[in-house]
TORDREN-739394 format. One record per residue: y, x, z of N, C-alpha, C in turn. Coordinates in nm, 3 decimals. Layout:
PT/nY/nX/nZ/caY/caX/caZ/cY/cX/cZ
PT/Y/X/Z/Y/X/Z/Y/X/Z
...
***
This chain:
PT/nY/nX/nZ/caY/caX/caZ/cY/cX/cZ
PT/-0.119/0.085/0.000/0.000/0.000/0.000/0.124/0.089/0.000
PT/0.216/0.062/-0.093/0.338/0.139/-0.103/0.455/0.059/-0.045
PT/0.543/0.129/0.027/0.662/0.066/0.081/0.783/0.151/0.044
PT/0.897/0.085/0.036/1.021/0.155/0.005/1.077/0.221/0.130
PT/1.130/0.340/0.112/1.198/0.410/0.221/1.348/0.392/0.199
PT/1.416/0.340/0.302/1.557/0.306/0.291/1.643/0.406/0.368
PT/1.771/0.410/0.333/1.866/0.486/0.415/1.939/0.389/0.507
PT/2.034/0.439/0.586/2.102/0.354/0.683/2.189/0.248/0.616
PT/2.220/0.264/0.489/2.299/0.163/0.418/2.213/0.058/0.352
PT/2.082/0.069/0.367/1.992/-0.029/0.308/1.957/-0.002/0.163
PT/1.982/0.119/0.117/1.951/0.155/-0.020/1.818/0.230/-0.027
PT/1.741/0.202/-0.131/1.612/0.268/-0.148/1.633/0.413/-0.191
PT/1.567/0.503/-0.118/1.578/0.646/-0.150/1.444/0.708/-0.184
PT/1.336/0.637/-0.153/1.204/0.694/-0.179/1.100/0.584/-0.169
PT/0.978/0.619/-0.205/0.863/0.529/-0.191/0.750/0.605/-0.125
PT/0.685/0.541/-0.030/0.581/0.610/0.047/0.454/0.526/0.051
PT/0.342/0.595/0.039/0.211/0.529/0.047/0.168/0.522/0.192
PT/0.144/0.400/0.243/0.100/0.382/0.381/-0.050/0.411/0.392
PT/-0.094/0.471/0.503/-0.238/0.496/0.521/-0.315/0.364/0.521
PT/-0.410/0.354/0.431/-0.485/0.228/0.416/-0.568/0.197/0.540
PT/-0.618/0.301/0.609/-0.704/0.277/0.725/-0.626/0.220/0.842
PT/-0.494/0.228/0.838/-0.412/0.174/0.947/-0.343/0.045/0.907
PT/-0.288/0.040/0.787/-0.205/-0.074/0.746/-0.277/-0.169/0.650
PT/-0.403/-0.141/0.621/-0.484/-0.235/0.543/-0.618/-0.254/0.610
PT/-0.616/-0.252/0.742/-0.738/-0.267/0.821/-0.779/-0.415/0.826
PT/-0.904/-0.443/0.859/-0.947/-0.583/0.873/-0.867/-0.654/0.983
PT/-0.828/-0.778/0.955/-0.751/-0.856/1.051/-0.848/-0.916/1.154
PT/-0.830/-0.878/1.279/-0.916/-0.924/1.388/-0.834/-1.002/1.491
PT/-0.817/-1.133/1.472/-0.740/-1.212/1.571/-0.801/-1.207/1.710
PT/-0.935/-1.195/1.717/-1.000/-1.191/1.849/-0.960/-1.066/1.927
PT/-0.957/-0.952/1.859/-0.918/-0.828/1.926/-0.770/-0.828/1.962
PT/-0.686/-0.880/1.873/-0.544/-0.887/1.904/-0.519/-0.976/2.025
PT/-0.589/-1.088/2.030/-0.573/-1.179/2.145/-0.620/-1.113/2.274
PT/-0.734/-1.046/2.268/-0.786/-0.980/2.388/-0.691/-0.870/2.436
PT/-0.638/-0.791/2.342/-0.545/-0.685/2.380/-0.416/-0.742/2.436
PT/-0.370/-0.853/2.379/-0.247/-0.917/2.427/-0.265/-0.971/2.569
PT/-0.374/-1.042/2.591/-0.401/-1.098/2.725/-0.420/-0.986/2.826
PT/-0.489/-0.880/2.786/-0.509/-0.766/2.876/-0.376/-0.703/2.916
PT/-0.287/-0.688/2.821/-0.158/-0.626/2.851/-0.077/-0.711/2.948
PT/-0.078/-0.842/2.930/-0.007/-0.931/3.021/-0.069/-0.927/3.160
PT/-0.203/-0.926/3.164/-0.271/-0.925/3.293/-0.246/-0.795/3.368
PT/-0.248/-0.683/3.297/-0.228/-0.553/3.363/-0.085/-0.534/3.411
PT/0.008/-0.614/3.358/0.147/-0.606/3.403/0.171/-0.683/3.532
PT/0.075/-0.765/3.573/0.091/-0.845/3.695/0.073/-0.756/3.818
PT/0.159/-0.774/3.916/0.151/-0.693/4.038/0.041/-0.742/4.131
PT/0.017/-0.870/4.130/-0.087/-0.925/4.218/-0.051/-0.919/4.365
PT/0.079/-0.919/4.398/0.121/-0.909/4.538/0.152/-1.044/4.600
PT/0.120/-1.153/4.531/0.148/-1.285/4.585/0.063/-1.312/4.709
PT/0.124/-1.371/4.809/0.053/-1.396/4.934/0.127/-1.500/5.017
PT/0.053/-1.589/5.080/0.108/-1.681/5.180/0.027/-1.669/5.307
PT/0.082/-1.713/5.417/0.016/-1.698/5.547/-0.080/-1.815/5.575
PT/-0.194/-1.780/5.629/-0.289/-1.882/5.673/-0.257/-1.921/5.817
PT/-0.334/-2.013/5.874/-0.307/-2.060/6.010/-0.326/-1.949/6.112
PT/-0.399/-1.845/6.078/-0.421/-1.734/6.170/-0.307/-1.633/6.164
PT/-0.215/-1.647/6.067/-0.108/-1.548/6.050/0.031/-1.602/6.084
PT/0.048/-1.734/6.088/0.180/-1.789/6.121/0.203/-1.781/6.272
PT/0.331/-1.780/6.310/0.364/-1.775/6.452/0.350/-1.914/6.513
PT/0.318/-1.918/6.638/0.300/-2.045/6.707/0.182/-2.039/6.802
PT/0.177/-2.133/6.888/0.070/-2.136/6.989/-0.057/-2.195/6.932
PT/-0.168/-2.150/6.984/-0.297/-2.206/6.947/-0.342/-2.313/7.044
PT/-0.254/-2.348/7.136/-0.288/-2.448/7.237/-0.297/-2.588/7.175
PT/-0.390/-2.667/7.223/-0.403/-2.805/7.176/-0.277/-2.882/7.217
PT/-0.207/-2.945/7.122/-0.077/-3.007/7.154/-0.086/-3.127/7.249
PT/-0.189/-3.201/7.244/-0.214/-3.311/7.340/-0.362/-3.334/7.353
PT/-0.397/-3.411/7.450/-0.540/-3.431/7.477/-0.606/-3.507/7.363
PT/-0.737/-3.496/7.362/-0.813/-3.550/7.249/-0.804/-3.702/7.241
PT/-0.812/-3.769/7.353/-0.820/-3.915/7.350/-0.712/-3.977/7.439
PT/-0.685/-4.105/7.414/-0.599/-4.182/7.501/-0.452/-4.183/7.466
PT/-0.409/-4.107/7.367/-0.265/-4.104/7.335/-0.229/-4.200/7.224
PT/-0.328/-4.246/7.147/-0.300/-4.331/7.033/-0.261/-4.254/6.908
PT/-0.252/-4.126/6.920/-0.217/-4.044/6.804/-0.339/-3.974/6.748
PT/-0.323/-3.921/6.629/-0.435/-3.851/6.566/-0.468/-3.726/6.646
PT/-0.595/-3.692/6.651/-0.636/-3.573/6.724/-0.588/-3.447/6.653
PT/-0.541/-3.354/6.731/-0.489/-3.228/6.677/-0.543/-3.113/6.760
PT/-0.574/-3.002/6.691/-0.626/-2.886/6.762/-0.525/-2.775/6.776
PT/-0.424/-2.768/6.685/-0.327/-2.660/6.690/-0.206/-2.697/6.606
PT/-0.090/-2.653/6.648/0.032/-2.677/6.568/0.043/-2.579/6.452
PT/-0.051/-2.486/6.442/-0.051/-2.391/6.330/-0.134/-2.442/6.213
PT/-0.190/-2.561/6.224/-0.268/-2.618/6.114/-0.178/-2.653/5.996
PT/-0.236/-2.670/5.879/-0.159/-2.686/5.755/-0.076/-2.813/5.753
PT/-0.118/-2.919/5.825/-0.044/-3.044/5.819/0.084/-3.043/5.902
PT/0.104/-2.937/5.981/0.224/-2.925/6.063/0.331/-2.847/5.989
PT/0.459/-2.885/6.011/0.569/-2.808/5.954/0.567/-2.668/6.013
PT/0.568/-2.567/5.926/0.560/-2.429/5.972/0.418/-2.381/5.993
PT/0.323/-2.467/5.963/0.183/-2.428/5.978/0.135/-2.342/5.864
PT/0.013/-2.292/5.875/-0.043/-2.206/5.771/-0.080/-2.284/5.646
PT/-0.103/-2.212/5.537/-0.140/-2.272/5.410/-0.290/-2.261/5.386
PT/-0.340/-2.347/5.299/-0.483/-2.350/5.270/-0.504/-2.323/5.121
PT/-0.599/-2.237/5.088/-0.637/-2.210/4.949/-0.516/-2.168/4.864
PT/-0.435/-2.081/4.916/-0.318/-2.032/4.843/-0.342/-1.890/4.793
PT/-0.255/-1.837/4.704/-0.279/-1.704/4.646/-0.289/-1.594/4.751
PT/-0.377/-1.502/4.724/-0.393/-1.384/4.807/-0.380/-1.260/4.719
PT/-0.343/-1.146/4.775/-0.331/-1.025/4.692/-0.460/-0.994/4.617
PT/-0.446/-0.962/4.488/-0.564/-0.931/4.408/-0.523/-0.842/4.290
PT/-0.622/-0.783/4.229/-0.601/-0.694/4.115/-0.637/-0.770/3.987
PT/-0.541/-0.782/3.895/-0.563/-0.856/3.771/-0.603/-0.765/3.655
PT/-0.624/-0.637/3.681/-0.650/-0.541/3.574/-0.772/-0.580/3.492
PT/-0.757/-0.573/3.359/-0.867/-0.597/3.267/-0.895/-0.469/3.189
PT/-1.020/-0.443/3.164/-1.061/-0.324/3.090/-1.089/-0.359/2.944
PT/-1.061/-0.264/2.856/-1.088/-0.282/2.713/-1.112/-0.145/2.653
PT/-1.225/-0.125/2.586/-1.255/0.007/2.529/-1.145/0.054/2.434
PT/-1.127/0.186/2.429/-1.021/0.243/2.347/-1.039/0.209/2.200
PT/-1.163/0.208/2.151/-1.186/0.176/2.010/-1.138/0.034/1.978
PT/-1.162/-0.058/2.071/-1.119/-0.196/2.049/-0.967/-0.207/2.056
PT/-0.904/-0.133/2.147/-0.758/-0.137/2.158/-0.693/-0.085/2.031
PT/-0.747/0.026/1.978/-0.689/0.082/1.857/-0.717/-0.006/1.735
PT/-0.833/-0.071/1.733/-0.862/-0.164/1.624/-0.765/-0.282/1.628
PT/-0.728/-0.325/1.748/-0.631/-0.433/1.762/-0.494/-0.390/1.712
PT/-0.455/-0.265/1.740/-0.327/-0.214/1.690/-0.327/-0.206/1.537
PT/-0.435/-0.156/1.480/-0.443/-0.149/1.333/-0.435/-0.288/1.272
PT/-0.500/-0.383/1.336/-0.498/-0.521/1.286/-0.356/-0.577/1.290
PT/-0.285/-0.556/1.401/-0.148/-0.607/1.414/-0.055/-0.540/1.314
PT/-0.070/-0.408/1.295/0.013/-0.338/1.197/-0.018/-0.385/1.055
PT/-0.144/-0.415/1.027/-0.182/-0.465/0.895/-0.120/-0.601/0.868
PT/-0.111/-0.684/0.972/-0.047/-0.814/0.957/0.100/-0.797/0.920
PT/0.170/-0.707/0.990/0.311/-0.684/0.961/0.330/-0.627/0.820
PT/0.246/-0.531/0.785/0.258/-0.471/0.652/0.228/-0.573/0.543
PT/0.129/-0.657/0.566/0.094/-0.758/0.467/0.202/-0.863/0.450
PT/0.283/-0.885/0.555/0.392/-0.983/0.548/0.525/-0.919/0.509
PT/0.521/-0.794/0.464/0.643/-0.720/0.426/0.743/-0.714/0.540
PT/0.693/-0.700/0.662/0.778/-0.695/0.781/0.785/-0.554/0.838
PT/0.751/-0.454/0.757/0.754/-0.315/0.798/0.853/-0.238/0.711
PT/0.948/-0.171/0.776/1.052/-0.098/0.704/1.055/0.048/0.748
PT/1.058/0.139/0.651/1.070/0.281/0.679/1.212/0.326/0.645
PT/1.267/0.410/0.733/1.407/0.452/0.717/1.414/0.604/0.717
PT/1.500/0.657/0.633/1.523/0.801/0.626/1.663/0.833/0.680
PT/1.675/0.945/0.749/1.805/0.984/0.800/1.846/0.907/0.924
PT/1.750/0.882/1.013/1.778/0.804/1.134/1.833/0.891/1.247
PT/1.840/1.022/1.228/1.895/1.108/1.333/2.047/1.097/1.335
PT/2.102/1.072/1.453/2.247/1.062/1.469/2.299/1.182/1.548
PT/2.416/1.228/1.513/2.475/1.343/1.582/2.521/1.307/1.723
PT/2.555/1.180/1.743/2.602/1.132/1.873/2.569/0.983/1.883
PT/2.563/0.929/2.004/2.537/0.785/2.018/2.647/0.703/1.950
PT/2.608/0.623/1.853/2.704/0.541/1.778/2.647/0.401/1.763
PT/2.681/0.315/1.858/2.625/0.181/1.859/2.667/0.100/1.737
PT/2.792/0.116/1.693/2.840/0.040/1.577/2.764/0.076/1.451
PT/2.738/0.206/1.434/2.662/0.249/1.316/2.520/0.193/1.320
PT/2.458/0.198/1.437/2.321/0.148/1.449/2.317/-0.004/1.433
PT/2.417/-0.072/1.489/2.422/-0.218/1.477/2.433/-0.260/1.330
PT/2.517/-0.192/1.257/2.533/-0.224/1.115/2.404/-0.200/1.038
PT/2.335/-0.090/1.070/2.209/-0.059/1.001/2.101/-0.162/1.034
PT/2.091/-0.198/1.162/1.989/-0.295/1.204/2.015/-0.431/1.141
PT/2.142/-0.469/1.128/2.174/-0.597/1.065/2.131/-0.599/0.919
PT/2.145/-0.485/0.851/2.100/-0.476/0.712/1.949/-0.490/0.703
PT/1.879/-0.425/0.795/1.733/-0.427/0.791/1.675/-0.560/0.839
PT/1.732/-0.616/0.944/1.671/-0.732/1.010/1.707/-0.864/0.943
PT/1.830/-0.876/0.894/1.878/-1.001/0.836/1.864/-1.117/0.937
PT/1.899/-1.088/1.062/1.896/-1.191/1.165/1.766/-1.200/1.243
PT/1.665/-1.125/1.204/1.536/-1.131/1.273/1.534/-1.031/1.389
PT/1.440/-1.051/1.480/1.423/-0.956/1.590/1.354/-0.830/1.538
PT/1.390/-0.716/1.597/1.345/-0.587/1.545/1.281/-0.504/1.656
PT/1.168/-0.445/1.624/1.107/-0.343/1.709/1.132/-0.208/1.643
PT/1.215/-0.128/1.707/1.252/0.003/1.652/1.160/0.109/1.712
PT/1.073/0.165/1.629/0.978/0.266/1.673/1.034/0.404/1.644
PT/1.040/0.487/1.747/1.094/0.622/1.732/0.994/0.724/1.784
PT/0.987/0.840/1.722/0.901/0.947/1.776/0.962/1.004/1.903
PT/0.877/1.051/1.993/0.927/1.110/2.116/0.985/1.247/2.089
PT/1.095/1.250/2.021/1.155/1.374/1.973/1.302/1.375/2.014
PT/1.350/1.492/2.058/1.489/1.503/2.102/1.586/1.474/1.987
PT/1.542/1.488/1.864/1.630/1.463/1.750/1.670/1.316/1.741
PT/1.589/1.228/1.801/1.617/1.084/1.793/1.669/1.028/1.924
PT/1.711/1.116/2.015/1.763/1.069/2.144/1.890/0.986/2.125
PT/1.979/1.031/2.039/2.102/0.957/2.013/2.075/0.825/1.943
PT/1.972/0.823/1.859/1.934/0.698/1.792/1.888/0.596/1.894
PT/1.807/0.639/1.989/1.758/0.549/2.093/1.873/0.495/2.179
PT/1.966/0.583/2.215/2.081/0.540/2.295/2.168/0.441/2.218
PT/2.180/0.461/2.088/2.266/0.375/2.007/2.209/0.234/1.993
PT/2.077/0.220/2.001/2.014/0.089/1.977/1.974/0.018/2.105
PT/1.989/0.084/2.219/1.940/0.027/2.345/2.004/-0.108/2.378
PT/2.135/-0.122/2.353/2.207/-0.243/2.393/2.220/-0.346/2.281
PT/2.153/-0.326/2.170/2.164/-0.420/2.060/2.082/-0.546/2.088
PT/2.138/-0.660/2.054/2.070/-0.788/2.077/1.951/-0.801/1.983
PT/1.842/-0.855/2.035/1.720/-0.880/1.955/1.660/-0.752/1.899
PT/1.689/-0.638/1.962/1.633/-0.510/1.918/1.570/-0.440/2.038
PT/1.446/-0.398/2.022/1.374/-0.326/2.127/1.340/-0.186/2.077
PT/1.373/-0.086/2.155/1.344/0.053/2.120/1.216/0.095/2.192
PT/1.123/0.153/2.117/0.993/0.190/2.175/0.947/0.324/2.117
PT/0.893/0.408/2.205/0.831/0.533/2.160/0.705/0.499/2.083
PT/0.688/0.562/1.968/0.573/0.532/1.882/0.440/0.560/1.950
PT/0.439/0.650/2.049/0.316/0.679/2.121/0.274/0.565/2.212
PT/0.368/0.476/2.244/0.339/0.364/2.334/0.334/0.232/2.257
PT/0.297/0.238/2.133/0.284/0.118/2.051/0.182/0.024/2.113
PT/0.213/-0.105/2.115/0.123/-0.203/2.176/0.130/-0.335/2.101
PT/0.025/-0.413/2.116/0.012/-0.539/2.043/0.121/-0.639/2.082
PT/0.154/-0.643/2.209/0.255/-0.740/2.255/0.389/-0.720/2.185
PT/0.435/-0.596/2.177/0.564/-0.570/2.113/0.557/-0.589/1.962
PT/0.445/-0.555/1.902/0.431/-0.574/1.757/0.440/-0.722/1.721
PT/0.362/-0.804/1.791/0.359/-0.946/1.761/0.482/-1.020/1.813
PT/0.552/-0.959/1.909/0.668/-1.026/1.967/0.797/-1.005/1.891
PT/0.794/-0.929/1.782/0.914/-0.906/1.701/0.885/-0.940/1.555
PT/0.988/-0.982/1.488/0.971/-1.024/1.349/0.951/-0.906/1.254
PT/1.020/-0.794/1.282/1.012/-0.680/1.191/0.994/-0.550/1.268
PT/0.926/-0.456/1.204/0.910/-0.321/1.257/0.993/-0.226/1.172
PT/1.079/-0.151/1.238/1.163/-0.053/1.169/1.135/0.083/1.230
PT/1.110/0.182/1.146/1.077/0.315/1.199/1.117/0.423/1.099
PT/1.153/0.541/1.148/1.171/0.655/1.058/1.035/0.707/1.012
PT/1.034/0.787/0.910/0.909/0.841/0.857/0.838/0.924/0.963
PT/0.914/0.992/1.048/0.853/1.074/1.154/0.771/0.991/1.251
PT/0.814/0.867/1.276/0.737/0.779/1.365/0.605/0.738/1.301
PT/0.606/0.722/1.170/0.482/0.690/1.099/0.381/0.803/1.114
PT/0.429/0.926/1.114/0.339/1.041/1.132/0.279/1.040/1.273
PT/0.357/1.000/1.373/0.305/0.992/1.510/0.196/0.887/1.519
PT/0.220/0.771/1.460/0.121/0.663/1.463/-0.007/0.706/1.392
PT/0.009/0.773/1.279/-0.109/0.817/1.204/-0.189/0.921/1.281
PT/-0.125/0.995/1.371/-0.194/1.101/1.443/-0.301/1.047/1.539
PT/-0.282/0.924/1.588/-0.382/0.871/1.682/-0.449/0.742/1.637
PT/-0.399/0.681/1.531/-0.464/0.559/1.479/-0.541/0.585/1.351
PT/-0.520/0.701/1.290/-0.593/0.731/1.166/-0.741/0.751/1.194
PT/-0.823/0.728/1.093/-0.967/0.740/1.109/-1.010/0.882/1.137
PT/-0.929/0.980/1.099/-0.965/1.118/1.124/-0.932/1.162/1.268
PT/-0.852/1.079/1.339/-0.820/1.111/1.479/-0.939/1.084/1.567
PT/-0.940/1.143/1.684/-1.050/1.124/1.778/-1.045/0.983/1.834
PT/-1.159/0.917/1.832/-1.168/0.782/1.887/-1.206/0.786/2.033
***
């Protein structure tokens, strides 16, 4: 699959062949869904907790005698039916972590990238290095590329693109992400993927079939 390489003004300057093993991979909705759910689950802290009747403050003394008062029998004011009493069957701290083999995670990434490439939602840009943080320049470029759509800007973890990352951080509907941390949630959560050619090389280094699985 060939894609056009654009400059910051939106003009075509080159054409590049995308690696078929990454951007023309089999579409696996099951793997993408599993990877997406796993990522959401692993982001949960699991620190939710409420107090049971054994943890709330208050006396354990029987509030009144069992019989003869005309009222319902009660054993403790810390029971759930009392104001300030403990809770029953409520969340407790737990670990939501889900495991997924690396081969399946990478297959899910290839599938998601293939979907974007097949929908012409992948853009390669040349000359993305900026001499200094320039939000206006980046905003103008992103508007040309996105045409109102949300953008995931993938950058290589390289000091040459530090100013580019700073320039795009505050842009609306634009997310800046290191190409090494590519994930299904961000791919599917944005309308378009925009990246310099150097970021494509980073992705190919660990998603290509010749890379170690």
